[in-house]
C-alpha positions as CSV (number, residue, x, y, z in Angstrom):
1,X,75.7,6.1,141.6
2,X,78.6,8.7,141.0
3,X,80.1,6.2,138.3
4,X,77.0,6.3,136.3
5,X,76.7,10.1,136.5
6,X,80.4,10.3,135.3
7,X,79.4,7.9,132.5
8,X,76.7,9.9,131.4
9,X,78.7,13.2,131.6
10,X,81.4,11.5,129.3
11,X,78.9,10.2,126.9
12,X,77.2,13.8,126.6
13,X,80.7,15.6,126.2
14,X,81.3,12.9,123.4
15,X,78.2,13.6,121.6
16,X,78.7,17.2,122.0
17,X,82.2,16.9,120.5
18,X,80.7,14.7,117.5
19,X,78.2,17.3,117.0
20,X,80.8,20.3,116.9
21,X,83.4,18.4,114.7
22,X,81.2,16.5,112.3
23,X,77.9,18.3,111.8
24,X,79.6,21.3,110.4
25,X,81.1,18.9,107.6
26,X,78.0,16.9,107.5
27,X,75.8,19.9,106.5
28,X,78.3,21.4,104.2
29,X,76.3,23.2,101.5
30,X,78.6,21.7,98.8
31,X,77.6,18.2,99.9
32,X,73.7,19.0,100.1
33,X,72.8,17.5,96.5
34,X,74.7,14.2,97.1
35,X,72.4,11.2,98.0
36,X,73.1,10.5,101.6
37,X,71.2,10.2,104.9
38,X,72.7,13.9,105.7
39,X,70.1,15.4,103.3
40,X,67.4,12.9,103.5
41,X,63.9,14.1,104.4
42,X,63.7,11.0,106.7
43,X,66.8,11.7,109.1
44,X,66.2,11.9,112.6
45,X,69.1,13.3,115.0
46,X,69.3,11.2,118.0
47,X,71.6,11.3,121.0
48,X,70.8,7.8,121.9
49,X,72.7,6.4,118.7
50,X,76.4,6.0,118.4
51,X,76.4,7.9,114.9
52,X,73.9,10.7,116.3
53,X,71.4,9.8,113.4
54,X,68.4,7.5,113.0
55,X,66.2,6.7,109.9
56,X,62.7,8.1,110.6
57,X,61.3,6.4,107.2
58,X,58.7,4.3,109.1
59,X,57.5,7.4,111.0
60,X,57.4,9.9,108.2
61,X,55.8,7.2,105.9
62,X,52.5,7.3,107.7
63,X,50.1,10.2,107.2
64,X,50.7,13.0,109.6
65,X,47.5,12.3,111.8
66,X,48.5,8.8,112.1
67,X,52.0,9.2,113.1
68,X,52.7,8.1,116.7
69,X,56.3,8.8,118.1
70,X,58.0,5.7,119.5
71,X,61.3,5.5,121.5
72,X,64.3,6.6,119.3
73,X,65.8,3.3,119.7
74,X,63.1,1.7,117.7
75,X,64.6,3.6,114.7
76,X,67.5,2.2,112.9
77,X,70.7,4.0,113.4
78,X,72.3,5.5,110.3
79,X,75.6,7.5,109.5
80,X,75.6,10.7,107.6
81,X,77.2,9.2,104.5
82,X,75.0,6.1,104.5
83,X,72.2,5.9,101.7
84,X,69.3,3.7,100.9
85,X,66.8,3.1,98.1
86,X,64.2,5.0,100.1
87,X,66.4,8.3,100.0
88,X,64.5,11.4,99.4
89,X,66.0,15.2,99.2
90,X,65.0,17.2,102.0
91,X,62.7,20.0,100.6
């Protein structure tokens, strides 16, 4: 049990370090107009992915009243520099 708790603590600290180091660069205002997942309206932040991000296109494609949240692991992982044909700039 202790090994599992230590593993979770290390994962949490690694994710926190990722956010502190990379999020400042990922959301740099000078990069906001470049097409990439970092500024896509479908981006979901996720602590359950290695990159810290998932694509919420399936979720956001549904009308608001029909949206049903599912576990984040069901959304594909993406990186802040990733891009796809469905990219839409955040409003």
